[in-house]
C-alpha positions in Angstrom: -103.5 -11.9 -13.8 -106.3 -9.6 -14.1 -106.2 -7.1 -17.0 -107.2 -4.4 -14.3 -105.3 -5.3 -11.6 -102.2 -3.7 -9.8 -99.2 -3.7 -12.0 -101.1 -4.0 -15.4 -100.8 -1.1 -18.0 -104.3 0.0 -18.2 -105.4 3.0 -20.3 -106.7 5.6 -18.3 -110.7 5.7 -17.7 -110.5 9.7 -17.6 -109.3 10.2 -21.0 -112.3 9.5 -23.4 -114.4 12.5 -21.8 -111.5 14.8 -21.9 -110.5 13.9 -25.6 -114.1 14.6 -26.5 -114.1 17.9 -24.9 -116.4 16.9 -22.1 -114.4 17.7 -19.0 -115.5 20.3 -16.7 -112.9 22.8 -15.9 -113.2 25.6 -13.8 -114.2 28.0 -16.6 -116.8 25.7 -17.7 -118.6 26.3 -14.6 -121.4 29.2 -14.9 -124.1 30.0 -12.4 -127.2 32.1 -13.5 -126.8 35.6 -12.7 -123.1 35.4 -12.0 -120.9 38.6 -12.1 -117.2 39.1 -13.2 -114.5 40.3 -11.3 -111.2 41.8 -12.5 -108.3 42.8 -10.2 -106.2 45.8 -10.5 -102.5 44.8 -9.4 -99.5 46.9 -8.6 -97.2 47.8 -11.6 -94.5 48.7 -9.0 -92.5 46.2 -7.1 -92.3 48.4 -4.2 -94.5 51.6 -3.8 -96.5 53.5 -1.3 -99.9 54.0 -1.9 -101.0 57.8 -1.5 -104.4 57.5 -2.7 -106.9 55.1 -4.6 -109.9 56.6 -6.4 -112.6 54.2 -7.5 -115.4 56.5 -7.9 -115.2 56.7 -11.8 -115.1 52.8 -12.1 -118.1 52.5 -9.8 -119.9 54.9 -12.4 -118.9 53.0 -15.3 -121.7 50.9 -17.3 -122.5 47.7 -15.7 -120.5 47.9 -12.9 -121.8 46.5 -9.6 -118.7 47.2 -7.1 -115.1 48.2 -7.0 -113.7 47.2 -3.6 -110.4 48.3 -1.8 -108.9 46.6 1.1 -110.7 49.0 3.4 -114.1 47.5 2.5 -112.5 44.0 3.2 -111.2 45.2 6.4 -114.5 46.9 7.5 -116.2 43.6 7.0 -113.8 41.9 9.5 -112.5 39.1 7.3 -109.7 37.1 8.6 -106.1 36.5 7.1 -104.5 33.1 7.2 -101.1 32.9 8.8 -98.1 30.6 9.1 -98.0 28.3 12.2 -94.8 26.4 11.9 -92.6 26.8 14.9 -89.7 28.8 13.4 -87.0 31.3 14.4 -84.8 33.9 12.9 -80.9 33.5 13.2 -80.8 35.8 16.1 -83.3 33.7 18.1 -86.4 36.0 17.8 -89.5 34.6 16.5 -90.0 34.2 12.8 -91.0 37.3 11.0 -93.8 36.2 8.9 -96.0 38.9 7.5 -99.5 38.0 6.7 -100.9 38.6 3.1 -104.0 41.0 3.1 -106.4 40.1 0.2 -106.4 43.9 -1.0 -103.3 46.0 -0.1 -104.2 49.8 1.3 -100.9 51.3 2.2 -98.0 49.6 0.4 -97.6 47.3 -2.4 -94.5 44.8 -2.4 -94.3 43.1 -5.7 -95.5 43.5 -9.2 -99.1 41.9 -9.2 -99.8 42.7 -5.7 -103.7 43.2 -5.8 -105.2 46.7 -4.8 -108.7 46.9 -6.2 -111.5 44.5 -7.1 -113.9 45.5 -9.8 -117.1 43.5 -10.5 -119.4 44.2 -13.5 -122.4 42.5 -15.3 -119.8 41.2 -17.8 -116.2 40.8 -18.2 -115.7 43.4 -20.8 -117.3 45.9 -18.5 -115.2 45.0 -15.8 -111.9 45.4 -17.7 -113.1 48.5 -19.0 -114.1 50.0 -15.4 -110.6 48.5 -14.0 -108.8 50.9 -16.4 -110.6 54.1 -14.7 -109.2 52.9 -11.4 -106.7 55.8 -10.3 -104.1 54.8 -7.7 -101.2 57.3 -6.6 -98.1 55.5 -6.1 -94.8 56.5 -4.5 -92.3 54.2 -6.0 -89.6 52.7 -3.6 -86.3 50.9 -3.9 -86.9 47.1 -4.5 -85.1 43.9 -4.0 -86.0 41.3 -6.2 -82.8 39.0 -6.5 -82.1 36.5 -3.8 -78.7 36.8 -3.3 -79.3 40.9 -3.0 -81.8 40.6 -0.1 -79.0 40.1 2.9 -76.5 42.5 1.2 -75.5 45.7 3.2 -77.8 48.4 2.3 -80.5 46.5 0.6 -83.9 47.8 0.9 -86.2 46.5 3.5 -89.2 44.7 2.3 -91.0 45.3 5.8 -89.6 48.4 7.9 -89.6 46.1 10.9 -87.6 43.6 9.3 -84.5 45.5 8.2 -82.3 42.4 7.1 -85.0 41.0 5.3 -84.5 37.5 7.2 -87.8 35.7 7.9 -86.4 32.6 9.5 -84.0 30.0 9.3 -83.8 26.2 9.6 -80.8 24.3 10.9 -80.4 20.8 10.8 -77.5 18.5 11.8 -74.4 19.2 13.9 -72.6 22.2 13.0 -69.5 22.0 15.5 -69.2 18.3 14.4 -69.6 18.8 10.5 -67.2 21.8 10.7 -64.4 19.9 12.6 -64.5 16.9 9.8 -64.3 19.5 7.3 -61.2 21.2 8.6 -59.4 17.5 9.1 -60.2 16.6 5.6 -57.8 15.7 2.9 -59.5 17.5 0.3 -62.6 20.0 0.4 -64.7 20.9 -2.6 -66.8 24.1 -2.3 -69.3 25.7 -4.8 -72.1 28.1 -4.9 -75.1 27.0 -7.0 -78.0 29.3 -8.1 -81.2 27.9 -8.9 -83.5 30.0 -10.4 -87.4 31.0 -10.0 -89.9 29.3 -12.0 -93.7 29.3 -12.6 -95.8 26.4 -12.9 -97.5 27.4 -16.2 -100.2 25.0 -16.2 -102.6 24.2 -19.0 -105.4 26.1 -17.4 -104.6 29.2 -15.5 -106.4 29.5 -12.0 -109.9 30.6 -11.5 -112.8 30.7 -9.1 -116.5 31.2 -9.0 -118.1 32.3 -5.3 -121.8 31.7 -4.5 -123.5 32.6 -1.4 -126.7 30.3 -0.9 -129.2 32.7 0.9 -131.3 30.1 1.9 -128.9 27.8 3.7 -126.7 30.9 4.7 -124.0 28.7 2.9 -120.8 29.9 1.0 -120.0 27.8 -1.9 -116.5 28.0 -3.9 -115.8 26.3 -7.1 -112.2 26.4 -7.8 -109.3 24.5 -9.4 -107.6 23.7 -6.1 -105.7 20.4 -4.9 -106.8 20.4 -1.5 -110.4 21.1 -1.3 -110.9 20.1 2.2 -108.2 22.2 3.5 -109.4 25.0 1.3 -112.6 24.6 3.1 -111.0 24.6 6.3 -108.8 27.6 5.9 -111.7 29.6 4.7 -114.3 28.6 7.3 -112.2 28.7 10.2 -109.6 31.5 9.5 -111.1 33.8 6.8 -114.9 33.9 7.4 -115.1 32.3 11.0 -118.0 29.9 10.2 -118.4 26.4 11.0 -117.3 23.8 8.2 -120.9 23.2 7.5 -121.4 26.8 6.0 -118.6 26.3 3.5 -118.5 23.9 0.7 -115.5 23.6 -1.9 -116.0 21.9 -5.2 -112.8 21.1 -7.3 -113.8 19.5 -10.7 -111.2 18.7 -13.6 -108.3 20.8 -13.1 -105.9 21.8 -15.9 -102.5 21.0 -14.0 -101.5 22.0 -10.8 -98.2 20.9 -9.9 -98.4 22.4 -6.5 -98.9 25.9 -7.2 -102.8 25.3 -7.2 -102.9 23.6 -3.9 -103.9 26.2 -1.3 -106.2 29.1 -0.9 -105.5 32.1 -2.7 -106.9 35.6 -2.1 -109.0 35.4 -5.1 -111.0 32.7 -3.4 -112.1 34.6 -0.3 -112.7 37.7 -2.3 -115.2 36.1 -4.6 -117.0 34.4 -1.9 -117.0 37.6 0.2 -118.2 39.7 -3.1 -121.1 37.1 -3.8 -122.2 37.4 -0.2 -122.2 41.2 -0.6 -123.7 41.3 -3.7 -126.2 38.2 -3.3 -124.9 37.2 -6.9 -122.3 34.3 -7.9 -118.9 36.2 -8.7 -116.7 34.7 -11.2 -112.6 35.5 -11.7 -110.6 33.9 -14.4 -106.9 34.6 -14.7 -105.6 35.4 -18.0 -102.5 34.0 -18.9 -100.7 37.4 -19.0 -102.0 37.7 -15.4 -100.7 34.5 -14.2 -97.1 35.1 -13.3 -98.2 38.3 -11.6 -101.1 36.6 -9.3 -99.5 33.2 -8.7 -97.0 32.0 -6.4 -93.6 30.7 -8.0 -91.3 28.0 -7.3 -87.7 27.3 -6.3 -85.6 30.5 -6.1 -82.3 29.7 -3.8 -78.6 30.1 -3.7 -76.7 27.4 -2.2 -73.0 27.4 -0.8 -72.0 24.0 -0.3 -68.9 21.9 0.8 -68.0 18.4 0.5 -65.2 17.0 2.4 -63.2 13.7 1.2 -60.5 11.8 3.0 -57.4 10.6 1.2 -59.3 7.6 -0.3 -62.0 10.0 -1.6 -64.6 8.8 0.7 -67.1 11.5 1.7 -66.7 12.6 5.4 -68.7 15.6 5.7 -71.0 18.2 4.0 -72.2 21.6 4.9 -74.9 23.8 3.0 -75.7 27.2 4.1 -78.6 28.5 1.6 -80.6 31.4 0.7 -84.1 30.5 0.0 -86.5 33.4 -1.5 -89.8 33.2 0.1 -91.2 36.4 -1.5 -92.9 39.3 0.1 -95.4 37.6 2.4 -95.6 34.6 4.4 -99.7 34.0 3.8 -99.3 30.3 5.3 -97.2 27.1 6.2 -97.3 26.4 2.6 -95.0 29.3 2.1 -92.4 27.8 4.1 -92.6 24.1 2.8 -90.3 24.6 -0.1 -87.3 24.0 0.3 -87.3 23.8 4.2 -89.0 20.8 4.7 -87.4 18.4 2.1 -83.7 19.7 2.0 -82.6 16.8 4.2 -82.3 14.7 1.0 -79.3 16.9 -0.1 -77.1 14.0 1.1 -78.5 12.1 -2.0 -77.9 8.2 -1.8 -74.5 8.4 -0.1 -72.9 7.8 3.1 -71.7 11.3 4.6 -71.4 10.8 8.3 -71.2 14.4 9.3 -73.6 17.0 7.9 -74.9 20.5 8.8 -77.7 22.3 6.7 -79.0 25.8 7.4 -81.8 27.3 5.3 -82.5 30.9 5.9 -85.8 32.0 4.5 -85.3 35.7 3.0 -88.2 38.1 2.1 -88.0 40.3 -1.2 -90.2 42.4 -3.5 -91.7 39.4 -5.5 -94.4 36.7 -5.2 -94.4 34.2 -2.3 -92.8 30.8 -3.2 -94.7 27.7 -2.3 -94.5 24.1 -3.7 -93.9 23.3 -7.2 -93.1 19.9 -8.7 -90.5 18.2 -6.5 -90.9 21.2 -3.6 -87.4 21.3 -2.6 -86.1 17.8 -3.3 -85.0 18.8 -6.9 -83.2 21.6 -5.4 -81.5 19.1 -2.9 -80.5 16.6 -5.4 -79.1 19.4 -7.8 -76.7 20.6 -5.1 -75.4 17.3 -4.2 -75.1 15.8 -7.7 -73.4 18.9 -9.3 -71.0 18.9 -6.5 -70.2 15.4 -7.1 -69.4 15.9 -10.6 -67.4 19.1 -9.8 -65.6 17.1 -7.2 -64.8 14.4 -9.6 -63.1 16.8 -12.2 -61.4 18.7 -9.5 -59.9 15.4 -8.1 -59.3 13.6 -11.4 -61.4 10.7 -10.9 -64.0 8.9 -12.6 -67.5 10.5 -11.4 -69.3 7.1 -11.7 -66.7 5.4 -9.3 -66.7 8.3 -7.0 -70.5 7.9 -6.7 -70.0 4.1 -6.5 -67.3 4.2 -3.8 -69.5 6.6 -1.5 -73.2 5.2 -2.4 -75.1 3.5 0.4 -75.1 -0.3 -0.3 -78.2 -2.6 0.4 -76.4 -3.9 3.4 -76.7 -0.3 5.1 -80.3 0.0 5.0 -82.2 1.1 6.7 -80.0 4.2 7.0 -80.6 7.0 9.5 -79.3 10.2 7.7 -77.5 12.7 10.1 -80.1 15.5 8.8 -82.9 13.7 9.3 -84.4 11.2 6.4 -84.6 7.8 7.3 -84.1 5.5 4.2 -85.8 2.2 4.7 -85.2 0.4 1.5 -83.6 0.5 -2.1 -81.1 -0.8 -4.5 -79.1 2.5 -5.5 -76.2 0.7 -7.0 -78.3 -1.7 -9.0 -80.3 1.3 -10.3 -77.2 3.0 -11.6 -75.7 0.1 -13.0 -79.1 -0.6 -14.7 -78.9 2.7 -16.2 -75.4 2.5 -17.3 -76.3 -0.4 -19.4 -79.6 0.9 -20.6 -77.9 4.2 -21.9 -74.9 2.3 -23.4 -72.6 4.7 -21.4 -69.7 2.2 -22.8 -70.4 3.6 -25.9 -70.3 7.2 -25.2 -66.7 8.1 -26.5 -67.5 6.7 -30.1 -70.7 9.2 -29.8 -68.7 12.0 -28.3 -66.0 11.6 -31.4 -68.9 11.6 -34.1 -70.5 14.7 -32.7 -66.9 16.4 -32.8 -66.6 15.6 -36.3 -69.8 17.6 -37.0 -68.5 20.6 -34.8 -70.6 19.8 -31.7 -69.4 19.0 -28.0 -71.4 15.9 -26.6 -72.0 15.9 -22.8 -73.0 13.0 -20.4 -75.0 13.5 -17.3 -75.4 10.8 -14.6 -77.3 11.4 -11.5 -78.5 9.3 -8.5 -81.6 10.9 -7.4 -83.8 10.4 -4.2 -86.8 12.1 -2.8 -88.6 12.4 0.5 -92.5 11.7 -0.2 -96.1 10.6 1.4 -95.0 11.8 5.0 -96.8 10.8 8.0 -98.1 14.3 9.0 -101.1 14.2 6.8 -103.5 11.3 6.8 -105.7 10.2 3.8 -109.3 9.1 3.4 -111.0 6.6 1.1 -114.8 5.4 1.1 -116.1 2.4 -0.8 -119.9 2.6 -1.2 -122.0 -0.1 -2.5 -125.3 0.5 -4.2 -128.4 -1.8 -4.0 -127.6 -3.1 -7.4 -124.2 -4.1 -6.6 -122.4 -1.4 -8.1 -120.3 0.9 -6.3 -118.8 4.4 -6.0 -115.3 5.2 -4.8 -115.0 8.4 -2.8 -111.4 9.7 -2.1 -110.0 12.7 -0.4 -107.2 13.2 -2.9 -107.5 15.4 -5.9 -106.8 14.4 -9.4 -105.2 17.3 -11.6 -104.1 15.1 -14.4 -102.3 12.3 -13.0 -104.8 9.3 -13.6 -106.1 8.9 -9.9 -109.3 7.4 -11.3 -107.6 4.6 -13.0 -105.1 3.8 -10.5 -107.5 3.7 -7.7 -110.0 1.4 -9.5 -107.1 -0.8 -10.3 -106.4 -1.0 -6.5 -110.0 -1.6 -6.0 -110.4 -4.3 -8.5 -107.2 -6.1 -6.9 -108.8 -6.2 -3.7 -112.4 -7.0 -4.5 -112.5 -7.9 -8.0 -114.9 -5.3 -9.1 -115.2 -4.3 -12.9 -114.0 -0.7 -12.9 -117.0 0.2 -15.3 -119.3 -0.5 -12.4 -117.6 1.9 -10.1 -118.3 5.8 -9.9 -115.2 7.7 -9.0 -116.0 10.9 -6.9 -113.3 13.4 -5.7 -112.8 17.2 -5.0 -116.2 17.7 -3.5 -116.4 18.6 0.4 -120.0 17.9 0.7 -119.7 14.4 -1.2 -116.3 13.3 0.2 -116.1 13.1 4.0 -112.5 14.0 4.5 -109.3 14.5 2.5 -105.9 16.2 2.6 -105.6 16.6 -1.1 -103.0 15.7 -3.5 -99.2 17.0 -3.3 -95.9 15.5 -2.3 -96.1 12.0 -4.3 -98.8 11.1 -1.5 -102.0 10.0 -3.5 -100.8 6.5 -4.3 -99.1 5.8 -1.2 -101.7 7.2 1.4 -105.0 7.4 -0.8 -104.3 4.0 -2.2 -103.4 2.5 1.2 -106.8 3.9 2.5 -108.7 2.2 -0.5 -106.8 -1.0 0.5 -107.7 -0.7 4.2 -111.3 0.1 3.3 -111.7 -2.8 1.1 -110.6 -5.0 3.9 -113.3 -3.8 5.9 -115.7 -4.3 3.0 -114.4 -8.2 2.9 -114.9 -8.7 6.6 -118.6 -7.3 6.5 -119.4 -9.2 3.4 -118.3 -12.3 4.8 -121.2 -12.1 7.6 -123.9 -12.0 4.7 -121.9 -14.3 2.6 -121.9 -16.7 5.6 -125.6 -16.4 5.9 -126.4 -16.8 2.2 -124.2 -20.0 2.0 -125.4 -21.4 5.6 -122.0 -21.1 7.1 -120.0 -19.5 9.9 -118.2 -16.2 9.1 -114.7 -17.9 10.0 -115.2 -20.6 7.3 -115.8 -17.8 4.7 -112.6 -16.9 2.4 -112.4 -14.2 -0.1 -110.5 -14.4 -3.5 -111.1 -13.0 -7.0 -114.4 -11.4 -6.3 -116.1 -14.3 -4.5 -116.8 -15.5 -1.2 -116.6 -19.3 -0.9 -116.9 -21.7 2.0 -113.4 -23.3 2.6 -112.7 -26.6 1.2 -116.2 -26.7 -0.8 -117.1 -25.2 -4.4 -120.3 -23.2 -2.8 -119.3 -19.5 -3.5 -121.4 -16.3 -4.1 -120.0 -13.4 -6.0 -119.3 -10.1 -4.2 -121.9 -8.4 -6.4 -124.5 -10.4 -4.9 -123.5 -10.1 -1.4 -123.6 -6.2 -2.0 -127.2 -6.5 -3.4 -128.4 -8.8 -0.4 -126.8 -6.1 2.3 -129.7 -3.9 1.1 -132.5 -6.5 1.1 -133.3 -7.2 4.9 -134.9 -10.6 4.2 -131.0 -11.8 3.5 -129.5 -10.1 6.5 -128.4 -12.6 9.3 -129.5 -11.9 12.8 -127.8 -8.4 14.2 -126.6 -7.5 10.7 -126.3 -3.6 10.1 -127.6 -3.0 6.5 -126.2 -1.7 3.6 -122.2 -2.0 2.6 -120.5 0.8 2.6 -116.9 1.3 4.4 -114.3 3.9 4.9 -110.7 4.2 6.0 -108.4 6.9 7.1 -104.5 5.9 6.5 -101.6 7.4 8.2 -98.3 6.6 7.2 -95.8 5.3 9.9 -92.8 7.0 8.0 -91.8 9.0 4.8 -91.1 7.2 1.8 -88.1 7.4 -0.5 -88.7 7.2 -4.2 -85.4 7.2 -6.1 -83.6 6.1 -9.2 -80.7 7.0 -11.8 -81.1 9.4 -14.6 -78.8 9.6 -17.5 -78.9 11.9 -20.6 -76.6 12.9 -23.6 -76.8 16.2 -25.5 -74.9 18.2 -27.7 -73.9 21.9 -27.5 -72.9 24.1 -30.2 -69.8 26.1 -29.2 -70.6 28.8 -32.0 -74.2 29.7 -30.5 -74.5 27.9 -27.3 -77.7 26.2 -28.5 -78.2 22.8 -26.5 -79.9 19.9 -28.3 -81.1 16.9 -26.2 -80.5 13.6 -27.6 -80.9 10.6 -25.4 -82.6 10.2 -21.9 -82.7 7.0 -19.7 -84.5 6.6 -16.3 -84.3 3.4 -13.9 -86.8 4.4 -11.2 -87.9 2.9 -7.9 -91.1 3.8 -6.7 -92.0 0.6 -4.9 -94.7 -1.3 -6.1 -95.9 0.1 -9.6 -99.7 0.4 -9.8 -99.7 1.2 -13.8 -96.8 1.0 -16.1 -98.4 3.4 -18.3 -99.2 5.9 -15.8 -95.9 5.7 -14.2 -94.4 6.4 -17.5 -96.5 9.4 -18.3 -95.6 10.8 -14.6 -91.9 10.4 -15.3 -92.1 11.9 -19.0 -94.1 15.1 -17.5 -91.6 15.4 -14.7 -88.5 15.0 -16.8 -90.0 17.5 -19.4 -90.4 20.4 -16.4 -87.2 19.6 -15.2 -85.6 20.2 -18.8 -87.7 23.3 -18.9 -86.4 24.9 -15.9 -82.7 24.1 -17.0 -83.0 25.0 -20.7 -85.2 27.7 -20.7 -87.7 28.8 -17.5 -87.1 31.7 -15.4 -88.9 34.5 -14.0 -87.0 37.9 -14.2 -87.4 41.1 -12.6 -85.0 44.2 -13.6 -82.6 44.4 -11.0 -82.9 48.2 -10.5 -86.5 48.7 -11.0 -88.0 45.8 -9.8 -90.2 45.6 -13.0 -91.3 42.1 -14.2 -89.9 41.1 -17.6 -91.4 37.8 -18.1 -95.0 38.2 -17.6 -96.0 36.1 -20.6 -94.8 33.6 -23.2 -93.1 36.2 -25.5 -90.4 36.5 -22.5 -91.0 33.3 -20.4 -89.5 30.5 -22.5 -91.6 27.3 -22.1 -90.1 24.0 -22.9 -91.0 22.9 -26.4 -91.4 19.7 -27.9 -88.0 19.5 -29.9 -86.7 20.0 -26.4 -87.4 16.9 -24.9 -85.9 13.6 -26.5 -87.4 10.1 -26.4 -86.9 8.7 -23.0 -86.5 5.1 -21.8 -88.1 4.4 -18.8 -87.3 0.9 -16.6 -88.4 0.3 -13.2 -86.5 -1.6 -10.3 -89.1 -1.5 -7.6 -88.2 -2.1 -4.0 -91.4 -2.0 -2.1 -91.3 -0.3 1.4 -93.0 -1.8 4.5 -94.3 1.1 5.7 -97.7 1.0 3.7 -99.8 -1.9 2.6 -99.2 -1.6 -1.0 -95.5 -1.1 -0.9 -95.7 2.1 -2.9 -93.3 4.9 -2.5 -94.7 7.8 -4.9 -94.2 8.8 -8.3 -95.4 12.2 -9.1 -92.2 14.3 -8.9 -89.5 11.5 -9.2 -88.9 12.8 -13.0 -88.1 16.4 -11.9 -86.2 15.4 -9.0 -83.6 13.8 -11.5 -84.0 15.8 -14.4 -82.8 19.1 -13.3 -79.2 18.0 -12.0 -78.9 15.5 -15.0 -79.3 18.0 -17.7 -76.8 20.5 -16.2 -74.4 17.9 -15.5 -74.5 17.0 -19.0 -74.0 20.5 -20.1 -71.0 21.0 -17.8 -69.8 17.8 -19.1 -69.8 19.1 -22.7 -68.3 22.2 -21.9 -65.5 20.9 -19.5 -63.1 20.8 -22.3 -63.3 24.4 -23.0 -62.5 25.5 -19.3 -66.0 26.2 -18.6 -66.6 25.9 -14.8 -70.2 27.1 -14.4 -73.3 28.2 -16.6 -75.9 30.4 -15.3 -79.2 28.7 -15.1 -81.2 28.8 -17.4 -78.7 27.4 -19.9 -80.1 29.5 -22.6 -78.1 29.9 -25.9 -76.9 33.2 -24.4 -75.8 32.3 -21.1 -74.0 29.1 -22.5 -72.2 31.3 -25.2 -71.2 33.7 -22.6 -69.9 31.0 -20.4 -67.9 30.0 -23.3 -66.7 33.2 -24.2 -65.5 34.0 -20.5 -63.7 30.6 -20.2 -61.6 31.5 -23.5 -60.8 35.0 -22.1 -59.3 33.8 -18.9 
């Protein structure tokens, strides 16, 4: 088998340049004559703006401009809006307040931008920003999700006094409630999933440029969807043809969903560049990021599981509050968890189900997709509930899962709340993981921990996620050069996942091209014709399938030239391992020579269209469903509440594995982010004042190396038939399983002490408080 083919452990082609410091991140991009922007942001969670005075800032040394929202409004810039068809619970249309680029009348969260100062140097812009005077009248605020709908809660928007933006019901409510009423046992719990921030390696940035000669706006930005950002800016903000807008995204220092879309800084730097006739650059600083960016998660779920007398699941009901922040700037702010909550039934047969997700407004940053985008939340809810049910019923949690798990014979399976599981071996995943983790030896390890005064816990979860849906097609182009080398242009956008390596592997598998002779291009809307970008574990499934289809087109066109060169009819030509061959003979010609001939008119067959460049746009028939089993063991110090991760195991099914090394990297990274949310990460505001308390790494606790144990990852691939690769997606699988398995392990460790819940994140303080509360009760 070729060392570069699908399934081979190929080292990443991207890494050498990055390790040598030769990457080009957004802050590496500079243009002659560029100016620097700084934003003055609200220090209040909620306040009226009585006045804004920028005159002193304008007079400061080096200042080119100090803009307010009135300046932006005067130029007629448009505002994106949400288009998803949603309603409120009372049947009225969704309340979805648009987000102005600069606020003029009332700030609604800490970090809401009010003034943009631009100067010759960054230091001058910062100094001038300190001179801006804004007179605020503070108002009552609401930042905690559960508080938003309480009687008397402050209204984020006056014309939405109950703070409810919209709701999304799924399933049959009456039938589900009837099944719950008739059940032998009902387990009901309330789980809070906290808010987090992506905290990527490189904070966001943007550089706007106006080309006077072409009357064209050019944006350099670290975004995940360059083409969609271009379309949004052109159509909705600047109201110009797409040809007048170019977006360039080069190396991206981590995205995780949070860098996906168009932020207000993108439109403002472009707008200012056009006004000043100079490039304008903005770089988010680490201490500004939590205030400036969209956040992830943040919901409260009340969930019920009904069982019959034999402990078979008969119904599930979920009522969830999802905090969507102060604005709904686009559909993006409605995607998580509304679009993905259907996987809350997990890998289990639950005949009746009803889900109602209520989106609530608050005096906080808008929320948006963050690694997993609703799927980790869904699996957290069901897998925690199953563990709690097993404890309450006094049954083995593994056997309770096994009894209710969807067998292979039940697939394909149509869930009562939407998902269509086409394939998978869920029980085999669990059995492989139980053996891999030596769960049979857990009791001995638990006894050894006890001797040292530690509590050992075991977490076991079965995870499934919804990925790579049919709503967004993806594009690939294979463009040969006259020398026989090629360029591969992709509509997805790499942010560290190893796209270049993986797509070259697919291309090599299909065409036999040496990856070192392939130029990889993404992220530039002028060079790549189309693309939906990277999100939702879709790049391999959709982008890879587009490469696969485009390669088939190359082969078909190549057969025409090969037949001419080999003096045979096209139908007598076959292709394999990089060579065209006349069937039943030893006459052959390499693809590279065919590619060269495609640019040499003397070697063309009659009627042949010269050149060898093909593209494809692939649209999936259905969503895919990556799945797997996660098991972890950890220890808790009952005196301090400190949690120490010890062992972690994953058996995953992401369909066909493109590159085992890359897959393990994706799993490891996703697990680390899940561990981080459970053990340390949380965006926190003061409940009374609305002040942001976690604006920097002094207060926002990132996961550290010692938190993340060694992991053992094995695959149990069950390829899907809904794309030519059989791939299901891998980018978010680690996080989907990690969040619930770590918390379940903590709860298992604390169960002997009578602890029934621990506030997320499970910091030493929160764990210690839970232990103390249990001992007092």
